[in-house]
N, C-alpha and C positions, 0 to 999 in steps of 0.2 A: 843412925837415929840417936836422939838425945836420951831416951829412956828405954833401957832394954826390957824392963818389965812390961811397959806399955806396948812395945813392939811385939813381944811374945804374945800378949793378949790379942793384938791385931791379927797376927798370923794364925792364932788359934781360931779366931772368928772366921777368917777366910777358909780355914780347914773345915768349918762346920757347914759350909755350903752343901756338901754332900748329904749331911744329916737333914738339911732343910728339904732337899728333894725327896728323901726317904719319907719324911713326915707328910709331905703333900701327897706322895704316892699312896701311903697307908690310908690317909683321910679320904682321898678320891676313890680308892678301892672299896672302902666301907660304904660310902655313899652310892657308888655305882651298883654294887651287888644288892644293897638294900632296896634301892629304887627298882632294880631289875626284877627282883622277886615281887615287889608291889605291882609292877606292870603286868607280870604274868598272871597274878591272881585277879587283878581288876579287869584285865582284858578277857579272861575266861568268863567272868561274871557279866561284863557289859561288852560283849563282842561287837554289837552293832555300832558302838561308839568308835571303835578302833578299826573298823573296816568301811569307813565312809566312802573311800574310792571305789569300792565294789558295789555298795548299796545305791549310790547316787550318781555314778558316772554317766556322762552323756553317751559313752560308747556301749552302754548296756552290757556290762561285764557279767559273767555268770557268777551267781553267789557261791558256787562250788570252789571258786578261786580263793576264797577267804579261808585261811587256816583256822581250824576250830579247836585244836588240841592245846595242851599246856605248852609244849615246846616245839611243835611241828612248824611254827611260824619261822623258826630260824633256818632250817633247810629249805623250806619253800621260798623264803626270801632270797637266799643265796643262789639257788638253782634256777630261778626264773630267768630264762634266756633273753638276750638282747633283742632277738628277732621277735619274740613273743611280746616283749615290753613295747617295741615299736608299734605293734598292732593295737595293743590294749591301752597304752598310756601316752604314746606320742614321742616325737623326736626330742622334745625338751627334756623329758625324763631320761631317755637313752643317753644323750650327750652328757648330761650331768654325771650319770653313773660311769660312763666310759672315761671321762676326764678324771674322775676321782680314782678309778682303777689304774689309769696310766700313771698318776702321781704316786700311787702306792707301789707300783712296779718299779718306777724309777728310784724311789727311795730305798726299796729293798736291794736293787742292784748296786746303788752307791754305798749302802750300808755294808754290803759284803766286802767291798774293797776297804772301806774305812775301818771296819772291825779287825780285818786280817792284817792290814798294812799300817794304816795311820795311827791307830791306838798304840801298838807296840813301838812305833817310831817316836811318837810324841812322848810316851812315858819313859823312853830311854834318853831323854834330853839331859842336858848338863846344867840347866838353870837351878836344879835342886841342890847344887853344891854351894849356892850363895849363902851368906850368913843369915841367921834368924833376924827378922825385922827388915831386911832389905826389900824395898817395894817391888823389885824386879823378880823376887823369888816366887816361883809357882808352888802353891800348896793346895791340898784338897783335890777337888775335881780338876783344878787348873793344871795338874800334872799331866792330864790326858789331852791337853790343848797345845796350840802353837806357842803359848806363853812359856812352855817348858823348854823351848828351843832357843839357843843363843842366836844373836844377830848373824846374818849371812851364813847360817849353818847349811851344810850340804844336805842335811836331812829335810830341809824345806822343799827339796825336789819331790819328795813324796806327796806334798800338798799340791804341787804343780800337776803331777800325774793324776791325782785325784780330781782336780778341776777339769783336766782334759777328759777324763772318763765321765764325769758328770755332764759335761757339755755334749759329748758324742752320744751318750745314752739318751739325753733329753732330745737332741735333734732327731734321732732315729725314732723314738717312741712318739714324738709329736707328729712326725711325718706320717707314721702309720695311722695315728689317730685322725689326722686331717683326711687321709684317704678314706677311712671308714666314715667320717662325717660326710664327705662328698657322696659316697655310695648311698648312705641312708637318706641324704637330702634329695637325691634324684628319685629315690623310691617314693618319698613323701610328695615331691613336686608332681609326680605322675598320677597321684591319686585324684579321683574325681571329687574335688572340693570347690566350694563357692569361690574361695580366694584364688584358685588357680584358673578360673574362668574370668576373673574380674581384674580391672586395672583401676587404681586410685589416681585421680587427677587433681593436682594442686594448682592454685592460682588460676582457676577457671575464668575464662574471658567472656563467657556467655551468661545469659540471664535466666534461662529456663531449661528444663530437661529436654524439651523438644529441640532447642537449639544445640544442646549438647549431643543429642542423637545425630542430628544432621551434620554436625562438625566431624564426628568420627565416621559417619557413614560415607562421607566424601573420601576419607583416607582408606577405609576397608569396606567397600560397598557390600551389603547383604550379609555381614558377619555379626551384627550387633543383636544381642538378645534383649537387653534392657539398659536403661540409663536412669540414674538417680542423682539428684542434688541433695546435699545436706543442708538443713535449716537450723538456725539458732532459735531454739524454743525453750527459754528458761522457765516460762510459766508452765508449759506442759510438763517439763521435767519435774518441777516442784510438785505439781498435782499428782503425777505418777508415783513419786516417792511417798506422798501422803496417802495415796490409795494403797500402796504396798504395805505401809505401816498399819492401816486400818484392817486390811485383810489378815495380816499377821495377828493383830489383837483379837479379831473375831475368832480366828482359829484357836488361839490360846484360851479364850473364854469358853468355847465349845468343848475343848479338851478338859478344862477344869470341871465343867459341869458333868461331863461323862465320867470322870474319875471319882468325883465326890458326891454327885447328885444334888449339889447346891447351885443356885443361880448366882453367878458372879456379878459384882457391881463395879462401877468406875465412878470417878469424880469429875465434875465439870468446873471450868473456871481457870483463871490464870495462876491460882495458887494451889492447884490440885496436887502438885508434887510435894507439898507439905501437909497433905491431908486436910485441906480446907476447900470446901466446895460442895455442891449438891451431889448426892449419890443417885445414880440411875442404873438400871439394868445394863450390864456390859454388852450382851449380845444384841439387843435392840439398838443401843447407841451406835455400835460399830456398823450395824447394817445400814442405819441412816447415813452414817459418814461415807460408807462405800457408795450408796446411791448418790449422794451429793457430789462426790469426787468423780464418779463415772459421768454424770451429767455435765459437770464442768469441763472434763476432758473432751467429751463429745462436742460441746459448743466451741471450745478452743480449736479443735482439729478442723471442724467444719468452717470456721472463720478463715483458717489458713488455706484450706482447700479452695475456698471461693476465690481467694487472691490468685492462687495458682491457675485456676480455670480461666481467669480473666485474660491470661496471656501476657499480663504486664509484669514488669520487674517486681519481685517480691523482696521487701526489705529484710525479711528473715533469712533469705538465701545466703549461704556462705560461699566461699570461693573454693569449695571442695566438692568433687563429684565422683561417681563410681560408674564405670562402663562394664557391663557383663557381655562377653562374647559367646558365640555358639561353640567355639572350640578353644582349647587351651593354647594351641600353637599361635593363634592370632593374638591372644592376650599376652603371650610371652614376647612376641615381636613388638607389639605396641608399647609394652612396659619398658623396652630398651631404646625406643626411638624418640627423637626430638619432633614433637608434633605441634608445638606452638609456633605461631607465625612471628612472634617476638620473643626475645630472650626473657626467660623467667616466667613465661605464660604456658598454661596447659602442660605442666610438668607431670609426667606419668611415672608410676612405679607399681610393682606388684602389690595388689590389695592385701591388707591384713585380714584376719578373721573378723567377722562382724562383732563378735564379743570382745575382740582385742581393741576396738576403737573407743576412744574417749569422745563420744558424740558431743558432749558439752564443750569441748575445747576446739572443735573444728572451725569455729568462727575466728579463732586467733590467727592472725596473719603473720608473715615473716617479720615485719618491723616490730610488732608487739612482742613476738617470741624472742627476738634478739634483745629487746629492752628488758624483758623479764629475766632472761638468762644472765644479763649483766648484773642485775640486782642480786639474783640468786648466787652468782659466782662470788660477788663481794661478800655476801653473807656467809658462804662456805669458807672463804679465805679467813674471815674473822673467826669462824667456828674452829678452824684448825688450831689457831693460836690460843683461843680460849680453852680448848680441850687439852692443850699441852700443860696447862696449870695443874689440874688434878693428876695428870699422868706424872708430872714432876713430883708431886706430893707422894704418889705411890712409890716412886723410886726412892724418895727420901725415907719412907717407911722401910723399904727393903734394905737400906744401908744405914740403919740406926746406929749400929756400933761404930761404923766409920765416921759418921757425923758427930758422934759423942766425943771424938778425939779432937774436934775443932773447938776452940775456946768459946765461940759464940753459941755452941750447942752442948755445953757441958752438962746442962740439965737432963740430957738424955742418957747420962752415965748409968742410970738405974738398970738399963737393959743388960749391962755387963754382969750384973749380980744375979741375974735370973738363970735357972737351969737351961741347958741346951735346948730341951724340948720347947720350953716357953719362948726362947729366943727365935727358934725356927718358925713357930706359929706366927709370931709378929713380923718377922723379916722375910718369910718365904711364902707361907700359905695365904695369909690375909692379903698381901699385895697382889698376888696372882688372882684371887677371887675378886678384889676390887677392880683390877684392870679389866677382867672379863666383863664385869657388870657395867663399867664405864663405856666400853665399846658397844655393848648391847643397847645402851640408851641412845646411841647415835642413830640407830636404824630408823626409828620413826621420825626423827628430826630431818634426816637426809631425805626420807621418803616425802615428807611434807614440802621441803624445799624443791625437790625435783618436780613434784606435781604443780608447784607454783609457776614453773616455766611454761606450762600450757602445751605440753606435748600432745600430739594427735592420737597416739596409740599407747597401750599399756606396755607393749614390748619396748618402745623407746623410753618410757618411764623406768622400766626395769633395768635397761642398760645404763641409764643415768645413775640410778641408785647403786648399781653394782660398781661402776667405775669410781664414783665418788667415795663410796664406802671403802673400797679397796685402798685407794690412795690415803684416806684418813687412817686406815690401819697401818699402812706402811710408814706414814709420818709419825703417828703417835706410838704405836706398839714397837716398831723397829727403830726408827731414827731417834725420836725423843727419848724413849726408854733406854736405848743403848748409850747414847751420848751422855745423857744426864746421869745414868747409872754409873758409867765409867768415871765421870768427873767426881761424883759423890764418893765412889769407892776409894779414890786416892786424893780427896780434897785437901787433906792436911799436907800431904807430900807435895801437892802442886803449889801450895802456898809457900813451901820451903824451897821451891826450885825457881831459879832466876834466869834460866836459859830456855830457849825454845826447844833445843834438842832434849833437854831433860824432861820437859812436858811430854814430848813425843814418845820418849822411852817409857814413861809411866803409863801412857795410854795404850802402848803396844801390849802391855801385860794386862791392863784393866779391861780392855775390849773383850778378849776371850773369856775373862772371868764373869762376864754377863750371861754366859751360857746357862748357869743354874737358874737364873731368873726366868729365862725363856723355857727351860725345862718345866718349871713349876707352872708357867702359863699354859703350856701344851698339855700337861697332866690334868689341870683343872678342866680344860675344854674337852679332853678325851674322855674323862670319867664322869665327874659331876655334871658337866655341861650336857653330855650326850644322854645320860640317864634321865635328866630332867626333860630333855627334848623328847625322848621316847615316851615318857609318861604323859607329856602334854598337859602340864598342870593347869595352865590358863583355860584351855578348852574343857578339860574335865570339870574344873570348878564351875565354869559357866553353865555347863549342861546339867550338872547335879543340882545346882541351886535354882535353875530355871524349870526343873521338872522334866526337861527334855529326855532324860534317860529312861523315862517310862514309855516313850513312844519310839518305836523302831524306825518308822518312816513318816516324815512330815514334809511332803513335797512342797508345801507353801512356805515352810520355815527355812528359807535359804540361808538366813543369817546364823542359824544354828549348826550349819555344817562346817567341817574343817575347811579352812581356806586353801587356796592354791599353795603348793610348796614354795617356800620363800627362796627362789633360785638366786636372786640378787644377793641377799644376805649370806646364804650358805656358800655360794661360789666365792665371795670375798673372804669369808672366814676360812675356807679351805686353802685359798691361795695365799693368805698371809702365813699360814703354816708352811706352805711350799716355799715361800720366800725365806723364812727363817731356816728351813731345812737346807736350802741351797746355799745360804750364806754360811751356816755353821758346819756344813758337811766336811769342809777341809780346814776348819779352824778349831772346832770342838766337836769331833765326830760322835761323841757319846749322845748328842742331841738326837741323832738319827734313830736311836732305839725308841725314844718317846714319840718321835714323828710316826714311826711304824705303829705304835699303839694308837695314836690319834686316827690315822687313816683306817685302821682296822675297825675301831669302834664306830666311827662315823659312817663307814661303808655299810655296815649292818643296819645302823639306825636309820640312815637316810634312805636306803633301799626300801626298808619296811614302810616308812612314812610315804614315800612316793607310790609304792605299789598298792598299799592297803588303806592308808589313813587320809591323806590330803586329797581333796576334790578339786580338780583343775577345771576352772570355768572358761578358760581360753588357752589356745596353743599358738606359739610363735614359730613352730617348725624348726626349733634349734637355732634361732637367730642370734641368741646370746653367745654362742660358742666362739665366733670370731673374736669378740672382745675378750673372752676368756683366754684364747690362744695368745693374744698379745700380752696379757698380764702374766701368763706363764713365762713368756720370754722376758718380760720386765724383771720378774723374780730372778731369772738366770743372770741377766745383765747386772742386777744389783749385787749378786754374789761375786761375779767376776770383778766388778769395780771395787768391792770391799776387800777382796783378796789382794788385788793390785795395790791398794793403799796400805794394807797390812804388811805386804812384802816390802814396800817402800820404807815403812817405819822400821822394819827389821833389817834394812840396808841390803836387801836381797834384790839387787837391781835387775838381774837377768830374769828373775821370776816376775817382777813388775812389768817388764817389757813383754814377756810371754803372755801375761794376762791381758795386757792392752791389745795385743794382736788377737787374742781369743775373743775379747769384747767386740772388736771390729768385725770379726768373722761372724759372730752371733747376730750383729746388726744386719749384715748382708743376708744371712740366712732368713731372718725375720721378714725383711723387705721382699726377698725372692718368694717366700711362701705366701705372703699376702698378695703379691702380684699374680701368682700362679692359681690361687684358689678362690680369690674374692668373687670374681664375676661368675665362674661356674657354680659356686655355692649359692649366690644370690639369685641367679636366673635359671640355671639348669640347662640341659641340652634339648634342642628342638626335636631330636629324634624320639624323645620320650613323651612328646606332647600328644594327648589324645584328641581325636576329632569327633568324638561322639556328642552330637548336639542334644541328645535326649537328656543328658545331665544338666545342660545349660538351662533347659526349661524349668527344671526344679529349682535352680538358683536365681531365677529372674528377679525375685523379690527379697533376696537375702540381705540386700543393703538398703532396705527401707529402714530408716532410723527408728529406734524403739519408741520415741515420743509420738510417732505417727502411726504406729501399729495398734491393734486393739488392746484394750485393757485386759489384763490377765488376773487370775485369782479365782477363789471359790465363788460359786453362784450364791447370791445373797439369800436365796430361798432355801437351798438344799445344802450349801456348804461344799458341794462337789466342784471339782475343777472344770473349768470351761473347756469344751472340746470343739469349739467352732473353728472356722477357717482362720489361718494365720493372718489373713488380710482383713479381718472384720474390724469395723470401727463401731464402737458401742455408742448409741445415741439415746437420748431421752425423748420419748414421744408420748404425750398425754400422761406424763407422770410415771410411765412404765419403761423398763429397760428393754430395748429391742436390739437385735444384732443386725446391722445393715452392712452387707458385704460390699461396701464401696471403698475404693481406694484409688489413688492416682498412680498410674504406672505407665511409663513410656516403653513400649515394646515394639519389636519389629512386626511387619505385616504378617509374616508366616508364623502363626501361632496355632495352638490346637483349636481356637475358636473359628478358624477359617484360613485357608491359604489363598489370599487374593493379592493382586499387585496393587501398588499405589504408594504414595508418599507416606512416611511414618507420621502418625498423629498421636496426640495426647488422648488416651482413652480412659474412660471410667468403667471399670469392670464391676458387674453386678446386675 
């Protein structure tokens, strides 16, 4: 190096990376314990807000399940068994917890080897004998990484053994997890549920429910309970949303009057949102709106019913139908059979939960779906590169001292004159906070793009969000941050090197030195991120300022409840930590300590939110886990490929060959596991199929789409919830609202109304 003083300063900065991790850890700990105390106090005061899963669950959980003490929520959360969770919260919750626990156990097992073997081996390396200022000299935390080992050192075999241990442990734990998944999946598939008696039919080639019934009755005579076609009803959907809003506003007005004794008012006109318009009593206004929307809904429904009764093709009919059978076994067989007379027609699959269906998207066919997906894919591809720009800026902030050594960035030299504490805040803490924030901003964007594809179920949308978000994190958090950070770290030295081999040697040292950056990232997500997540700032702020905290139960106010647990976002966030853990386990094993911290805090926080806080409006039956398994294997493959490349850079040819063989073996393992478990998990075993037709009668109308069901909400006279038949259609007769229990339903001849033979017909029940 040309300037020994500058080189010494550079080495001193590289040595402060450990101080940066300590600063982030101290800051995170203060925030975590401060917000934890705030959560304990607020939760005790507003218990009903933090036990939404108990108070409003569709599974009718006992209120006694909610922990009511100051700290008893911790043991109750941790000791809640998997079997009990399966019964009370469903397979989605169980598989998330099991996958999280599996990653925790794998990390703990790998950390045991790494702390006992790898850390002493790496710290005893000989690169510390290099002169001050040499770019290949490992300093600070880098002493405990592979950067401290010379090229082709025999000590690199310790990393090879570590990679083999990581791979073997991962294979074994994921095999056990898949076995448990299959076991629980079969239990769920054997439960008497509407989706287990029903088959979803795509690309329907018939024009009416009667024809759909006759089509499947020819395949399995006498086994059909009911058939339904889905209809594209945008006007009805819009009217029902408007009715729901009016019902909510009326309930808020009545609640305000009950609390204050004052009659609330509302404004009319297009500019009411800026307080311009005529003031009218809120309760009477919203009652009139409810009356108007109910009448409009009834008229629109009757218009559609008349078309269906005519027996002609209905323009609103989509190419999607639902066939409910009398026993689960028949539904299971039909779901796996080719029933279409032509390729691509009458495609059957197990039906999702009714609440899992995007009814508004069922009119979207395959061609339109593929076109939408192409545009969304192009937008996502652009977004990846667009988001790499701020991530690069974050890495520039993290390497201010290194950049200040380049003539083009000499204006950054002021950072060298700051105390170490100030330096570490700017170069370690702030970049980690910004990176976490940037990645969080991606979630609603990806969710919007995935919804634009027009998927038919929320489960498919959730899978799309999960896959896309995970790969965004891999590209931006791991690849871009690692490569850009490595280049920035030795940018001046790279400019002074004129050979490819010299560049490779510099990157061999710089790559492990990115470990502190990821330590800071993991610490921020473990402490500050999870404490904020536990307190649920957004939900708490919304409820406090909407006055909802004064009401323990508002059945009509569904928007005020905690939403379904964000499985897609949280799965992806946990798996990027798994990827970083697997990659750095044999490169910079000290990362494993912070990974254990992350898995421990998130395990507690996420278990609590799933068990007591978030209200699940639909259940996919653990359908997301197969995609999760594949991403777990992707993380392992990335770690093996990275280690193979690093061994190649360090001229350890035997190690590179060994890692490539291990990479190929992991690919074979993944393919074999997918082939072995995919079909059993998707369809289940026939021996578990129930033949009890009594349940099928209860589910005959489960797949009538919401726009054709009766309007719901409080009665406009009393404010009480309607308790009529689930098949009622509200009509306006003589200016008054009446409930006319009429609906269209195609059902088999043998029904409770009478057991008589004959051809199936389209019936009007009522």
